[in-house]
mmJSON file of the N, C-alpha and C atoms, coordinates in Angstrom:
{"data_MODEL":{"atom_site":{
"group_PDB":["ATOM","ATOM","ATOM","ATOM","ATOM","ATOM","ATOM","ATOM","ATOM","ATOM","ATOM","ATOM","ATOM","ATOM","ATOM","ATOM","ATOM","ATOM","ATOM","ATOM","ATOM","ATOM","ATOM","ATOM","ATOM","ATOM","ATOM","ATOM","ATOM","ATOM","ATOM","ATOM","ATOM","ATOM","ATOM","ATOM","ATOM","ATOM","ATOM","ATOM","ATOM","ATOM","ATOM","ATOM","ATOM","ATOM","ATOM","ATOM","ATOM","ATOM","ATOM","ATOM","ATOM","ATOM","ATOM","ATOM","ATOM","ATOM","ATOM","ATOM","ATOM","ATOM","ATOM","ATOM","ATOM","ATOM","ATOM","ATOM","ATOM","ATOM","ATOM","ATOM","ATOM","ATOM","ATOM","ATOM","ATOM","ATOM","ATOM","ATOM","ATOM","ATOM","ATOM","ATOM","ATOM","ATOM","ATOM","ATOM","ATOM","ATOM","ATOM","ATOM","ATOM","ATOM","ATOM","ATOM","ATOM","ATOM","ATOM","ATOM","ATOM","ATOM","ATOM","ATOM","ATOM","ATOM","ATOM","ATOM","ATOM","ATOM","ATOM","ATOM","ATOM","ATOM","ATOM","ATOM","ATOM","ATOM","ATOM","ATOM","ATOM","ATOM","ATOM","ATOM","ATOM","ATOM","ATOM","ATOM","ATOM","ATOM","ATOM","ATOM","ATOM","ATOM","ATOM","ATOM","ATOM","ATOM","ATOM","ATOM","ATOM","ATOM","ATOM","ATOM","ATOM","ATOM","ATOM","ATOM","ATOM","ATOM","ATOM","ATOM","ATOM","ATOM","ATOM","ATOM","ATOM","ATOM","ATOM","ATOM","ATOM","ATOM","ATOM","ATOM","ATOM","ATOM","ATOM","ATOM","ATOM","ATOM","ATOM","ATOM","ATOM","ATOM","ATOM","ATOM","ATOM","ATOM","ATOM","ATOM","ATOM","ATOM","ATOM","ATOM","ATOM","ATOM","ATOM","ATOM","ATOM","ATOM","ATOM","ATOM","ATOM","ATOM","ATOM","ATOM","ATOM","ATOM","ATOM","ATOM","ATOM","ATOM","ATOM","ATOM","ATOM","ATOM","ATOM","ATOM","ATOM","ATOM","ATOM","ATOM","ATOM","ATOM","ATOM","ATOM","ATOM","ATOM","ATOM","ATOM","ATOM","ATOM","ATOM","ATOM","ATOM","ATOM","ATOM","ATOM"],
"id":[1,2,3,4,5,6,7,8,9,10,11,12,13,14,15,16,17,18,19,20,21,22,23,24,25,26,27,28,29,30,31,32,33,34,35,36,37,38,39,40,41,42,43,44,45,46,47,48,49,50,51,52,53,54,55,56,57,58,59,60,61,62,63,64,65,66,67,68,69,70,71,72,73,74,75,76,77,78,79,80,81,82,83,84,85,86,87,88,89,90,91,92,93,94,95,96,97,98,99,100,101,102,103,104,105,106,107,108,109,110,111,112,113,114,115,116,117,118,119,120,121,122,123,124,125,126,127,128,129,130,131,132,133,134,135,136,137,138,139,140,141,142,143,144,145,146,147,148,149,150,151,152,153,154,155,156,157,158,159,160,161,162,163,164,165,166,167,168,169,170,171,172,173,174,175,176,177,178,179,180,181,182,183,184,185,186,187,188,189,190,191,192,193,194,195,196,197,198,199,200,201,202,203,204,205,206,207,208,209,210,211,212,213,214,215,216,217,218,219,220,221,222,223,224,225,226,227,228],
"type_symbol":["N","C","C","N","C","C","N","C","C","N","C","C","N","C","C","N","C","C","N","C","C","N","C","C","N","C","C","N","C","C","N","C","C","N","C","C","N","C","C","N","C","C","N","C","C","N","C","C","N","C","C","N","C","C","N","C","C","N","C","C","N","C","C","N","C","C","N","C","C","N","C","C","N","C","C","N","C","C","N","C","C","N","C","C","N","C","C","N","C","C","N","C","C","N","C","C","N","C","C","N","C","C","N","C","C","N","C","C","N","C","C","N","C","C","N","C","C","N","C","C","N","C","C","N","C","C","N","C","C","N","C","C","N","C","C","N","C","C","N","C","C","N","C","C","N","C","C","N","C","C","N","C","C","N","C","C","N","C","C","N","C","C","N","C","C","N","C","C","N","C","C","N","C","C","N","C","C","N","C","C","N","C","C","N","C","C","N","C","C","N","C","C","N","C","C","N","C","C","N","C","C","N","C","C","N","C","C","N","C","C","N","C","C","N","C","C","N","C","C","N","C","C","N","C","C","N","C","C"],
"label_atom_id":["N","CA","C","N","CA","C","N","CA","C","N","CA","C","N","CA","C","N","CA","C","N","CA","C","N","CA","C","N","CA","C","N","CA","C","N","CA","C","N","CA","C","N","CA","C","N","CA","C","N","CA","C","N","CA","C","N","CA","C","N","CA","C","N","CA","C","N","CA","C","N","CA","C","N","CA","C","N","CA","C","N","CA","C","N","CA","C","N","CA","C","N","CA","C","N","CA","C","N","CA","C","N","CA","C","N","CA","C","N","CA","C","N","CA","C","N","CA","C","N","CA","C","N","CA","C","N","CA","C","N","CA","C","N","CA","C","N","CA","C","N","CA","C","N","CA","C","N","CA","C","N","CA","C","N","CA","C","N","CA","C","N","CA","C","N","CA","C","N","CA","C","N","CA","C","N","CA","C","N","CA","C","N","CA","C","N","CA","C","N","CA","C","N","CA","C","N","CA","C","N","CA","C","N","CA","C","N","CA","C","N","CA","C","N","CA","C","N","CA","C","N","CA","C","N","CA","C","N","CA","C","N","CA","C","N","CA","C","N","CA","C","N","CA","C","N","CA","C","N","CA","C","N","CA","C","N","CA","C","N","CA","C","N","CA","C"],
"label_alt_id":[null,null,null,null,null,null,null,null,null,null,null,null,null,null,null,null,null,null,null,null,null,null,null,null,null,null,null,null,null,null,null,null,null,null,null,null,null,null,null,null,null,null,null,null,null,null,null,null,null,null,null,null,null,null,null,null,null,null,null,null,null,null,null,null,null,null,null,null,null,null,null,null,null,null,null,null,null,null,null,null,null,null,null,null,null,null,null,null,null,null,null,null,null,null,null,null,null,null,null,null,null,null,null,null,null,null,null,null,null,null,null,null,null,null,null,null,null,null,null,null,null,null,null,null,null,null,null,null,null,null,null,null,null,null,null,null,null,null,null,null,null,null,null,null,null,null,null,null,null,null,null,null,null,null,null,null,null,null,null,null,null,null,null,null,null,null,null,null,null,null,null,null,null,null,null,null,null,null,null,null,null,null,null,null,null,null,null,null,null,null,null,null,null,null,null,null,null,null,null,null,null,null,null,null,null,null,null,null,null,null,null,null,null,null,null,null,null,null,null,null,null,null,null,null,null,null,null,null],
"label_comp_id":["MET","MET","MET","PRO","PRO","PRO","LYS","LYS","LYS","ARG","ARG","ARG","ILE","ILE","ILE","LEU","LEU","LEU","THR","THR","THR","GLY","GLY","GLY","VAL","VAL","VAL","VAL","VAL","VAL","THR","THR","THR","SER","SER","SER","ASP","ASP","ASP","GLN","GLN","GLN","ASN","ASN","ASN","SER","SER","SER","GLN","GLN","GLN","THR","THR","THR","VAL","VAL","VAL","THR","THR","THR","VAL","VAL","VAL","SER","SER","SER","VAL","VAL","VAL","GLU","GLU","GLU","ARG","ARG","ARG","ARG","ARG","ARG","PHE","PHE","PHE","LYS","LYS","LYS","HIS","HIS","HIS","PRO","PRO","PRO","LEU","LEU","LEU","LEU","LEU","LEU","HIS","HIS","HIS","LYS","LYS","LYS","THR","THR","THR","VAL","VAL","VAL","ARG","ARG","ARG","LYS","LYS","LYS","SER","SER","SER","LYS","LYS","LYS","LYS","LYS","LYS","TYR","TYR","TYR","ARG","ARG","ARG","ALA","ALA","ALA","HIS","HIS","HIS","ASP","ASP","ASP","GLN","GLN","GLN","ASN","ASN","ASN","ASP","ASP","ASP","THR","THR","THR","PHE","PHE","PHE","LYS","LYS","LYS","VAL","VAL","VAL","GLY","GLY","GLY","ASP","ASP","ASP","GLN","GLN","GLN","VAL","VAL","VAL","ARG","ARG","ARG","ILE","ILE","ILE","GLN","GLN","GLN","GLU","GLU","GLU","CYS","CYS","CYS","ALA","ALA","ALA","PRO","PRO","PRO","LYS","LYS","LYS","SER","SER","SER","LYS","LYS","LYS","THR","THR","THR","LYS","LYS","LYS","ARG","ARG","ARG","TRP","TRP","TRP","GLU","GLU","GLU","VAL","VAL","VAL","LEU","LEU","LEU","GLU","GLU","GLU","ALA","ALA","ALA"],
"label_asym_id":["A","A","A","A","A","A","A","A","A","A","A","A","A","A","A","A","A","A","A","A","A","A","A","A","A","A","A","A","A","A","A","A","A","A","A","A","A","A","A","A","A","A","A","A","A","A","A","A","A","A","A","A","A","A","A","A","A","A","A","A","A","A","A","A","A","A","A","A","A","A","A","A","A","A","A","A","A","A","A","A","A","A","A","A","A","A","A","A","A","A","A","A","A","A","A","A","A","A","A","A","A","A","A","A","A","A","A","A","A","A","A","A","A","A","A","A","A","A","A","A","A","A","A","A","A","A","A","A","A","A","A","A","A","A","A","A","A","A","A","A","A","A","A","A","A","A","A","A","A","A","A","A","A","A","A","A","A","A","A","A","A","A","A","A","A","A","A","A","A","A","A","A","A","A","A","A","A","A","A","A","A","A","A","A","A","A","A","A","A","A","A","A","A","A","A","A","A","A","A","A","A","A","A","A","A","A","A","A","A","A","A","A","A","A","A","A","A","A","A","A","A","A","A","A","A","A","A","A"],
"label_entity_id":["1","1","1","1","1","1","1","1","1","1","1","1","1","1","1","1","1","1","1","1","1","1","1","1","1","1","1","1","1","1","1","1","1","1","1","1","1","1","1","1","1","1","1","1","1","1","1","1","1","1","1","1","1","1","1","1","1","1","1","1","1","1","1","1","1","1","1","1","1","1","1","1","1","1","1","1","1","1","1","1","1","1","1","1","1","1","1","1","1","1","1","1","1","1","1","1","1","1","1","1","1","1","1","1","1","1","1","1","1","1","1","1","1","1","1","1","1","1","1","1","1","1","1","1","1","1","1","1","1","1","1","1","1","1","1","1","1","1","1","1","1","1","1","1","1","1","1","1","1","1","1","1","1","1","1","1","1","1","1","1","1","1","1","1","1","1","1","1","1","1","1","1","1","1","1","1","1","1","1","1","1","1","1","1","1","1","1","1","1","1","1","1","1","1","1","1","1","1","1","1","1","1","1","1","1","1","1","1","1","1","1","1","1","1","1","1","1","1","1","1","1","1","1","1","1","1","1","1"],
"label_seq_id":[1,1,1,2,2,2,3,3,3,4,4,4,5,5,5,6,6,6,7,7,7,8,8,8,9,9,9,10,10,10,11,11,11,12,12,12,13,13,13,14,14,14,15,15,15,16,16,16,17,17,17,18,18,18,19,19,19,20,20,20,21,21,21,22,22,22,23,23,23,24,24,24,25,25,25,26,26,26,27,27,27,28,28,28,29,29,29,30,30,30,31,31,31,32,32,32,33,33,33,34,34,34,35,35,35,36,36,36,37,37,37,38,38,38,39,39,39,40,40,40,41,41,41,42,42,42,43,43,43,44,44,44,45,45,45,46,46,46,47,47,47,48,48,48,49,49,49,50,50,50,51,51,51,52,52,52,53,53,53,54,54,54,55,55,55,56,56,56,57,57,57,58,58,58,59,59,59,60,60,60,61,61,61,62,62,62,63,63,63,64,64,64,65,65,65,66,66,66,67,67,67,68,68,68,69,69,69,70,70,70,71,71,71,72,72,72,73,73,73,74,74,74,75,75,75,76,76,76],
"pdbx_PDB_ins_code":[null,null,null,null,null,null,null,null,null,null,null,null,null,null,null,null,null,null,null,null,null,null,null,null,null,null,null,null,null,null,null,null,null,null,null,null,null,null,null,null,null,null,null,null,null,null,null,null,null,null,null,null,null,null,null,null,null,null,null,null,null,null,null,null,null,null,null,null,null,null,null,null,null,null,null,null,null,null,null,null,null,null,null,null,null,null,null,null,null,null,null,null,null,null,null,null,null,null,null,null,null,null,null,null,null,null,null,null,null,null,null,null,null,null,null,null,null,null,null,null,null,null,null,null,null,null,null,null,null,null,null,null,null,null,null,null,null,null,null,null,null,null,null,null,null,null,null,null,null,null,null,null,null,null,null,null,null,null,null,null,null,null,null,null,null,null,null,null,null,null,null,null,null,null,null,null,null,null,null,null,null,null,null,null,null,null,null,null,null,null,null,null,null,null,null,null,null,null,null,null,null,null,null,null,null,null,null,null,null,null,null,null,null,null,null,null,null,null,null,null,null,null,null,null,null,null,null,null],
"Cartn_x":[3.581,5.119,5.374,6.019,6.308,7.108,6.94,7.685,9.07,10.123,11.294,11.483,12.169,12.454,13.972,14.528,15.968,16.109,17.422,17.798,18.887,18.885,19.938,19.996,20.907,21.06,20.694,19.979,19.54,20.818,21.013,22.243,21.841,20.556,20.064,18.558,18.164,16.722,16.422,17.052,16.844,15.524,15.121,13.962,12.64,11.646,10.319,9.72,9.437,8.854,9.733,11.027,11.896,13.185,13.688,14.959,15.76,17.07,18.005,18.563,18.469,18.836,20.002,21.184,22.239,22.283,22.13,21.968,23.297,23.881,25.088,24.89,25.568,25.554,26.891,27.064,28.422,28.378,29.354,29.34,30.812,31.048,32.457,32.731,33.873,34.34,34.513,34.075,34.006,35.502,36.324,37.773,38.744,38.637,39.583,39.165,37.926,37.431,37.643,37.485,37.573,36.158,35.94,34.589,34.628,33.543,33.457,32.179,32.354,31.208,30.848,29.532,28.937,27.804,27.626,26.505,25.717,24.408,23.585,22.678,22.289,21.469,20.043,19.135,17.706,16.973,16.069,15.239,13.983,13.551,12.363,11.324,10.107,8.996,8.959,8.956,8.923,7.755,6.527,5.291,5.47,5.847,5.813,7.167,8.107,9.542,10.022,9.855,10.312,11.7,12.314,13.666,14.772,15.912,17.016,18.17,19.235,20.564,21.068,21.594,22.122,21.141,19.807,18.838,18.896,18.73,18.741,17.199,16.978,15.536,15.46,14.151,13.813,12.948,13.161,12.432,11.798,10.635,9.925,9.563,9.553,9.148,7.714,7.439,6.028,5.833,4.652,4.34,5.076,5.485,6.195,5.522,6.126,5.571,6.035,7.187,7.724,8.625,9.424,10.382,11.463,11.874,12.96,12.514,11.362,10.999,10.169,10.758,10.036,9.954,10.47,10.485,9.808,9.343,8.708,9.33,9.548,9.949,9.024,9.339,8.47,8.571,9.777,10.039,11.459,11.847,13.262,13.724],
"Cartn_y":[18.692,18.987,20.413,21.218,22.691,22.865,23.945,24.283,24.92,24.496,25.017,26.483,27.315,28.693,28.946,29.44,29.607,31.182,31.731,33.058,33.058,33.844,33.939,35.176,35.245,36.53,36.208,37.113,36.947,37.17,36.124,36.166,36.417,36.079,36.365,36.624,37.553,37.951,38.037,37.328,37.572,36.909,35.773,35.169,35.84,35.727,36.312,35.546,36.321,35.719,34.652,34.794,33.777,34.521,34.137,34.563,33.388,33.524,32.583,33.0,32.139,32.623,31.656,32.238,31.426,31.482,30.297,30.086,29.54,30.052,29.645,29.091,27.873,27.347,27.084,27.224,26.978,25.821,25.044,23.984,23.602,22.9,22.566,21.216,21.119,19.836,18.819,17.571,16.635,16.239,16.255,15.76,16.92,17.854,19.084,20.113,20.161,21.145,22.572,22.65,23.918,24.28,25.594,26.039,25.966,25.317,25.206,25.955,26.648,27.289,26.583,26.299,25.671,26.415,26.573,27.314,26.532,26.745,26.04,26.955,26.87,27.75,27.158,27.982,27.576,28.541,28.098,28.848,29.044,30.372,30.732,31.586,31.318,32.102,33.577,34.56,36.024,36.592,36.526,36.926,38.163,39.243,40.612,41.059,40.285,40.65,41.866,41.82,42.91,42.77,41.667,41.499,41.575,42.281,42.429,41.692,41.631,41.071,41.756,41.028,41.573,41.673,41.493,41.65,40.364,40.665,39.55,39.1,37.872,37.424,36.084,35.868,34.647,33.869,32.516,31.654,30.514,30.049,28.986,28.006,26.721,25.547,25.675,25.235,25.182,24.082,23.927,22.955,23.336,22.395,22.707,23.635,24.748,25.77,25.508,24.886,24.561,23.369,23.062,21.931,22.138,23.363,23.583,24.395,25.061,25.922,25.049,25.002,24.382,25.33,26.67,27.603,28.865,29.682,30.896,31.963,33.223,34.293,34.849,34.819,35.436,36.871,37.461,38.927,39.246,40.435,40.768,40.711],
"Cartn_z":[-27.076,-27.159,-27.506,-26.748,-27.082,-28.314,-28.956,-30.21,-29.739,-30.468,-30.181,-30.594,-29.86,-30.2,-30.239,-31.294,-31.442,-31.725,-31.417,-31.756,-32.573,-33.641,-34.67,-35.413,-36.359,-37.184,-38.624,-39.361,-40.652,-41.51,-42.377,-43.358,-44.706,-45.067,-46.43,-46.435,-47.33,-47.419,-48.794,-49.76,-51.207,-51.647,-51.119,-51.627,-50.98,-51.621,-51.323,-50.138,-49.069,-47.735,-47.118,-47.34,-46.702,-46.285,-45.183,-44.692,-44.198,-44.511,-43.894,-42.635,-41.473,-40.248,-39.743,-39.371,-38.83,-37.278,-36.714,-35.254,-34.832,-33.841,-33.218,-31.837,-31.584,-30.261,-29.788,-28.49,-27.854,-26.811,-26.849,-25.814,-25.634,-24.385,-24.059,-24.785,-25.263,-25.937,-24.815,-25.008,-23.944,-23.487,-24.453,-24.134,-23.901,-24.778,-24.712,-23.799,-23.268,-22.337,-22.828,-24.202,-24.841,-25.331,-25.305,-25.743,-27.267,-27.832,-29.244,-29.86,-30.929,-31.508,-32.827,-32.936,-34.114,-34.488,-35.855,-36.273,-37.334,-37.488,-38.413,-39.068,-40.33,-41.034,-41.141,-40.924,-40.969,-41.925,-42.745,-43.62,-42.891,-42.771,-41.995,-42.765,-42.463,-43.182,-42.618,-43.525,-43.152,-43.943,-43.399,-44.178,-44.949,-44.27,-44.806,-45.307,-45.377,-45.757,-44.969,-43.663,-42.728,-42.288,-42.378,-41.776,-42.846,-42.543,-43.412,-42.878,-43.677,-43.333,-42.105,-41.119,-39.947,-38.686,-38.921,-37.997,-36.985,-35.749,-34.762,-34.637,-34.833,-34.875,-33.954,-33.588,-32.928,-33.979,-34.142,-34.924,-34.096,-34.624,-33.957,-35.003,-34.589,-35.271,-35.822,-36.938,-37.433,-38.429,-38.891,-39.909,-41.223,-42.039,-43.226,-44.2,-44.514,-45.473,-46.805,-47.141,-48.393,-48.267,-49.31,-49.173,-48.216,-47.973,-47.021,-45.815,-45.773,-44.583,-43.618,-42.377,-41.24,-40.036,-40.199,-39.239,-39.617,-38.561,-38.937,-37.976,-38.546,-37.606,-36.606,-35.339,-34.307,-34.33,-33.98,-33.907,-33.967,-33.918,-33.865,-32.543],
"occupancy":[1.0,1.0,1.0,1.0,1.0,1.0,1.0,1.0,1.0,1.0,1.0,1.0,1.0,1.0,1.0,1.0,1.0,1.0,1.0,1.0,1.0,1.0,1.0,1.0,1.0,1.0,1.0,1.0,1.0,1.0,1.0,1.0,1.0,1.0,1.0,1.0,1.0,1.0,1.0,1.0,1.0,1.0,1.0,1.0,1.0,1.0,1.0,1.0,1.0,1.0,1.0,1.0,1.0,1.0,1.0,1.0,1.0,1.0,1.0,1.0,1.0,1.0,1.0,1.0,1.0,1.0,1.0,1.0,1.0,1.0,1.0,1.0,1.0,1.0,1.0,1.0,1.0,1.0,1.0,1.0,1.0,1.0,1.0,1.0,1.0,1.0,1.0,1.0,1.0,1.0,1.0,1.0,1.0,1.0,1.0,1.0,1.0,1.0,1.0,1.0,1.0,1.0,1.0,1.0,1.0,1.0,1.0,1.0,1.0,1.0,1.0,1.0,1.0,1.0,1.0,1.0,1.0,1.0,1.0,1.0,1.0,1.0,1.0,1.0,1.0,1.0,1.0,1.0,1.0,1.0,1.0,1.0,1.0,1.0,1.0,1.0,1.0,1.0,1.0,1.0,1.0,1.0,1.0,1.0,1.0,1.0,1.0,1.0,1.0,1.0,1.0,1.0,1.0,1.0,1.0,1.0,1.0,1.0,1.0,1.0,1.0,1.0,1.0,1.0,1.0,1.0,1.0,1.0,1.0,1.0,1.0,1.0,1.0,1.0,1.0,1.0,1.0,1.0,1.0,1.0,1.0,1.0,1.0,1.0,1.0,1.0,1.0,1.0,1.0,1.0,1.0,1.0,1.0,1.0,1.0,1.0,1.0,1.0,1.0,1.0,1.0,1.0,1.0,1.0,1.0,1.0,1.0,1.0,1.0,1.0,1.0,1.0,1.0,1.0,1.0,1.0,1.0,1.0,1.0,1.0,1.0,1.0,1.0,1.0,1.0,1.0,1.0,1.0],
"B_iso_or_equiv":[0.0,0.0,0.0,0.0,0.0,0.0,0.0,0.0,0.0,0.0,0.0,0.0,0.0,0.0,0.0,0.0,0.0,0.0,0.0,0.0,0.0,0.0,0.0,0.0,0.0,0.0,0.0,0.0,0.0,0.0,0.0,0.0,0.0,0.0,0.0,0.0,0.0,0.0,0.0,0.0,0.0,0.0,0.0,0.0,0.0,0.0,0.0,0.0,0.0,0.0,0.0,0.0,0.0,0.0,0.0,0.0,0.0,0.0,0.0,0.0,0.0,0.0,0.0,0.0,0.0,0.0,0.0,0.0,0.0,0.0,0.0,0.0,0.0,0.0,0.0,0.0,0.0,0.0,0.0,0.0,0.0,0.0,0.0,0.0,0.0,0.0,0.0,0.0,0.0,0.0,0.0,0.0,0.0,0.0,0.0,0.0,0.0,0.0,0.0,0.0,0.0,0.0,0.0,0.0,0.0,0.0,0.0,0.0,0.0,0.0,0.0,0.0,0.0,0.0,0.0,0.0,0.0,0.0,0.0,0.0,0.0,0.0,0.0,0.0,0.0,0.0,0.0,0.0,0.0,0.0,0.0,0.0,0.0,0.0,0.0,0.0,0.0,0.0,0.0,0.0,0.0,0.0,0.0,0.0,0.0,0.0,0.0,0.0,0.0,0.0,0.0,0.0,0.0,0.0,0.0,0.0,0.0,0.0,0.0,0.0,0.0,0.0,0.0,0.0,0.0,0.0,0.0,0.0,0.0,0.0,0.0,0.0,0.0,0.0,0.0,0.0,0.0,0.0,0.0,0.0,0.0,0.0,0.0,0.0,0.0,0.0,0.0,0.0,0.0,0.0,0.0,0.0,0.0,0.0,0.0,0.0,0.0,0.0,0.0,0.0,0.0,0.0,0.0,0.0,0.0,0.0,0.0,0.0,0.0,0.0,0.0,0.0,0.0,0.0,0.0,0.0,0.0,0.0,0.0,0.0,0.0,0.0,0.0,0.0,0.0,0.0,0.0,0.0],
"pdbx_formal_charge":[null,null,null,null,null,null,null,null,null,null,null,null,null,null,null,null,null,null,null,null,null,null,null,null,null,null,null,null,null,null,null,null,null,null,null,null,null,null,null,null,null,null,null,null,null,null,null,null,null,null,null,null,null,null,null,null,null,null,null,null,null,null,null,null,null,null,null,null,null,null,null,null,null,null,null,null,null,null,null,null,null,null,null,null,null,null,null,null,null,null,null,null,null,null,null,null,null,null,null,null,null,null,null,null,null,null,null,null,null,null,null,null,null,null,null,null,null,null,null,null,null,null,null,null,null,null,null,null,null,null,null,null,null,null,null,null,null,null,null,null,null,null,null,null,null,null,null,null,null,null,null,null,null,null,null,null,null,null,null,null,null,null,null,null,null,null,null,null,null,null,null,null,null,null,null,null,null,null,null,null,null,null,null,null,null,null,null,null,null,null,null,null,null,null,null,null,null,null,null,null,null,null,null,null,null,null,null,null,null,null,null,null,null,null,null,null,null,null,null,null,null,null,null,null,null,null,null,null],
"auth_seq_id":[1,1,1,2,2,2,3,3,3,4,4,4,5,5,5,6,6,6,7,7,7,8,8,8,9,9,9,10,10,10,11,11,11,12,12,12,13,13,13,14,14,14,15,15,15,16,16,16,17,17,17,18,18,18,19,19,19,20,20,20,21,21,21,22,22,22,23,23,23,24,24,24,25,25,25,26,26,26,27,27,27,28,28,28,29,29,29,30,30,30,31,31,31,32,32,32,33,33,33,34,34,34,35,35,35,36,36,36,37,37,37,38,38,38,39,39,39,40,40,40,41,41,41,42,42,42,43,43,43,44,44,44,45,45,45,46,46,46,47,47,47,48,48,48,49,49,49,50,50,50,51,51,51,52,52,52,53,53,53,54,54,54,55,55,55,56,56,56,57,57,57,58,58,58,59,59,59,60,60,60,61,61,61,62,62,62,63,63,63,64,64,64,65,65,65,66,66,66,67,67,67,68,68,68,69,69,69,70,70,70,71,71,71,72,72,72,73,73,73,74,74,74,75,75,75,76,76,76],
"auth_comp_id":["MET","MET","MET","PRO","PRO","PRO","LYS","LYS","LYS","ARG","ARG","ARG","ILE","ILE","ILE","LEU","LEU","LEU","THR","THR","THR","GLY","GLY","GLY","VAL","VAL","VAL","VAL","VAL","VAL","THR","THR","THR","SER","SER","SER","ASP","ASP","ASP","GLN","GLN","GLN","ASN","ASN","ASN","SER","SER","SER","GLN","GLN","GLN","THR","THR","THR","VAL","VAL","VAL","THR","THR","THR","VAL","VAL","VAL","SER","SER","SER","VAL","VAL","VAL","GLU","GLU","GLU","ARG","ARG","ARG","ARG","ARG","ARG","PHE","PHE","PHE","LYS","LYS","LYS","HIS","HIS","HIS","PRO","PRO","PRO","LEU","LEU","LEU","LEU","LEU","LEU","HIS","HIS","HIS","LYS","LYS","LYS","THR","THR","THR","VAL","VAL","VAL","ARG","ARG","ARG","LYS","LYS","LYS","SER","SER","SER","LYS","LYS","LYS","LYS","LYS","LYS","TYR","TYR","TYR","ARG","ARG","ARG","ALA","ALA","ALA","HIS","HIS","HIS","ASP","ASP","ASP","GLN","GLN","GLN","ASN","ASN","ASN","ASP","ASP","ASP","THR","THR","THR","PHE","PHE","PHE","LYS","LYS","LYS","VAL","VAL","VAL","GLY","GLY","GLY","ASP","ASP","ASP","GLN","GLN","GLN","VAL","VAL","VAL","ARG","ARG","ARG","ILE","ILE","ILE","GLN","GLN","GLN","GLU","GLU","GLU","CYS","CYS","CYS","ALA","ALA","ALA","PRO","PRO","PRO","LYS","LYS","LYS","SER","SER","SER","LYS","LYS","LYS","THR","THR","THR","LYS","LYS","LYS","ARG","ARG","ARG","TRP","TRP","TRP","GLU","GLU","GLU","VAL","VAL","VAL","LEU","LEU","LEU","GLU","GLU","GLU","ALA","ALA","ALA"],
"auth_asym_id":["A","A","A","A","A","A","A","A","A","A","A","A","A","A","A","A","A","A","A","A","A","A","A","A","A","A","A","A","A","A","A","A","A","A","A","A","A","A","A","A","A","A","A","A","A","A","A","A","A","A","A","A","A","A","A","A","A","A","A","A","A","A","A","A","A","A","A","A","A","A","A","A","A","A","A","A","A","A","A","A","A","A","A","A","A","A","A","A","A","A","A","A","A","A","A","A","A","A","A","A","A","A","A","A","A","A","A","A","A","A","A","A","A","A","A","A","A","A","A","A","A","A","A","A","A","A","A","A","A","A","A","A","A","A","A","A","A","A","A","A","A","A","A","A","A","A","A","A","A","A","A","A","A","A","A","A","A","A","A","A","A","A","A","A","A","A","A","A","A","A","A","A","A","A","A","A","A","A","A","A","A","A","A","A","A","A","A","A","A","A","A","A","A","A","A","A","A","A","A","A","A","A","A","A","A","A","A","A","A","A","A","A","A","A","A","A","A","A","A","A","A","A","A","A","A","A","A","A"],
"auth_atom_id":["N","CA","C","N","CA","C","N","CA","C","N","CA","C","N","CA","C","N","CA","C","N","CA","C","N","CA","C","N","CA","C","N","CA","C","N","CA","C","N","CA","C","N","CA","C","N","CA","C","N","CA","C","N","CA","C","N","CA","C","N","CA","C","N","CA","C","N","CA","C","N","CA","C","N","CA","C","N","CA","C","N","CA","C","N","CA","C","N","CA","C","N","CA","C","N","CA","C","N","CA","C","N","CA","C","N","CA","C","N","CA","C","N","CA","C","N","CA","C","N","CA","C","N","CA","C","N","CA","C","N","CA","C","N","CA","C","N","CA","C","N","CA","C","N","CA","C","N","CA","C","N","CA","C","N","CA","C","N","CA","C","N","CA","C","N","CA","C","N","CA","C","N","CA","C","N","CA","C","N","CA","C","N","CA","C","N","CA","C","N","CA","C","N","CA","C","N","CA","C","N","CA","C","N","CA","C","N","CA","C","N","CA","C","N","CA","C","N","CA","C","N","CA","C","N","CA","C","N","CA","C","N","CA","C","N","CA","C","N","CA","C","N","CA","C","N","CA","C","N","CA","C","N","CA","C","N","CA","C","N","CA","C","N","CA","C"],
"pdbx_PDB_model_num":[1,1,1,1,1,1,1,1,1,1,1,1,1,1,1,1,1,1,1,1,1,1,1,1,1,1,1,1,1,1,1,1,1,1,1,1,1,1,1,1,1,1,1,1,1,1,1,1,1,1,1,1,1,1,1,1,1,1,1,1,1,1,1,1,1,1,1,1,1,1,1,1,1,1,1,1,1,1,1,1,1,1,1,1,1,1,1,1,1,1,1,1,1,1,1,1,1,1,1,1,1,1,1,1,1,1,1,1,1,1,1,1,1,1,1,1,1,1,1,1,1,1,1,1,1,1,1,1,1,1,1,1,1,1,1,1,1,1,1,1,1,1,1,1,1,1,1,1,1,1,1,1,1,1,1,1,1,1,1,1,1,1,1,1,1,1,1,1,1,1,1,1,1,1,1,1,1,1,1,1,1,1,1,1,1,1,1,1,1,1,1,1,1,1,1,1,1,1,1,1,1,1,1,1,1,1,1,1,1,1,1,1,1,1,1,1,1,1,1,1,1,1,1,1,1,1,1,1]
}}}
């Protein structure tokens, strides 16, 4: 099974080797036919602490690295 890859913006880089990435998805509401924006935050592993707040990054699923980290940063 292929690993999912998502694109989002780094919202926090305060923890060591960890960034918080906000991923936004858009879809059409089934009844109102209006475009709805939803966002979700993911904690991702950043080995060298290279990414800062505001950077656009791609994250990929991985084996659990800690209690909350299930993703790792691929590149900017």
